[in-house]
N, C-alpha and C positions, 0 to 999 in steps of 0.2 A: 455534435458530437457532445452528448448528453453529460458524459460523467467519464472522466479519465484520471489516470494516474502515472507518477513515475518516480523512479528513487535514484537518489544521487549517493554515491558513497564518499562521503566527506574523509574517510582516511587515505582513500588511497587518490583521491581528486578524480575519481570517474563514473560514469554511469554504473549502477548496480545490477550488471548482466547477469542472467541466472538467478535471481531472488524470486523464490516463492511467494506467491501474493494470493490469499483467499479474501472474499468477496460475500458478506453476508448482508442480510436483510433483518433488522432487530425491531423487536417489540418488548418492549420491559426488560426483563432477564432472559428472554428466548432470542435466539438467533438461527437463521435458516440458512446454509449455505447456497450460495448462488453461482459462484464460479472459483474453480482453483486454477492458478496459473503460474507460468513462468515468464519473468521480464527478458524481455530481447536485449540486443546487443546495445541497444542505447538507453537501456532502464526502463523501459516502456513497456506496455501491453501492445499487441500487434492490432489490435482493434480497440476501440472504446469498450468501456465495460459495460456501459449502457448507450444508446443512441440516443437522438432527441425525441423519437417517437417511443422508445420504452421506458425512458426513465420517470420514475413515479415520485412523487413527494412521499415522504417517510425518513424513517434513520435506517443508517447502513453503518457497518462496518468493513473497513479493510485491514487486515492483519499479514504482516510482514515477516517472514522468517529471516530475522537478522541474524542471529547467533549461526545458525546453517550456514547462511551466506558467508560469513566471514570465516568460519571453518573450513568450507572448501574452498576460500582465498590463501589457505595457510596461515591464519592469523591465529595466536594460541592465547586462547580464552582461559579465564579464571573459570572453575567450576565451583557453584554455580557460575553460569554466565550473570552477568549484570544487566543485559538485555538479550532476552531471548525472543521472544514474540513482541512485536509492537503491533498494537491494538489503537487503530483511529477510529472513534465514533463520531460520527456527524450525521448533520439534517440537511435534508432536501427540502427546502421550502417552495422554491419554484423549479417546477420541472421543464419549464420551459427557459431556462438557463442553463449555461455549460458550467459544470461545477468541476474542477481540477485538484485533485487532492495529491500535492507532491509531498517526498519524504526525504530530508537529509539528514543521513544517519551514519554513525560511526561506533564501533563494539559499545561507546560510556555515553553516547548522547543522541539526542534526534529532534529534529524540529519540523513543523507542519504549517501549512497557511491554506487559505483558499486562493489557489491560482488562478488565470485567465486561460 
């Protein structure tokens, strides 16, 4: 598994099933959309974003549609939303390693790390 992600909804204490996520490759200020998907019942993608053979060194962005997810769950959010899109820019230095980029999120905060 070259690159994977998952999202936990810390407001409700559950996986963020149904959250929209976009994956981009980045170079300076430009970004190229590689995938646009919806997380499954476990808050994960159905397949790795990249497998070991296709992951390349470089810089990437995962963009999570946090506001839409919480609105769809019936959470009343202020306008403008405190968090709309949460974008995580990260680098892959070793394409032969697994990169897991999880997101723990509520309407007011988020946390991430390089997972295993």
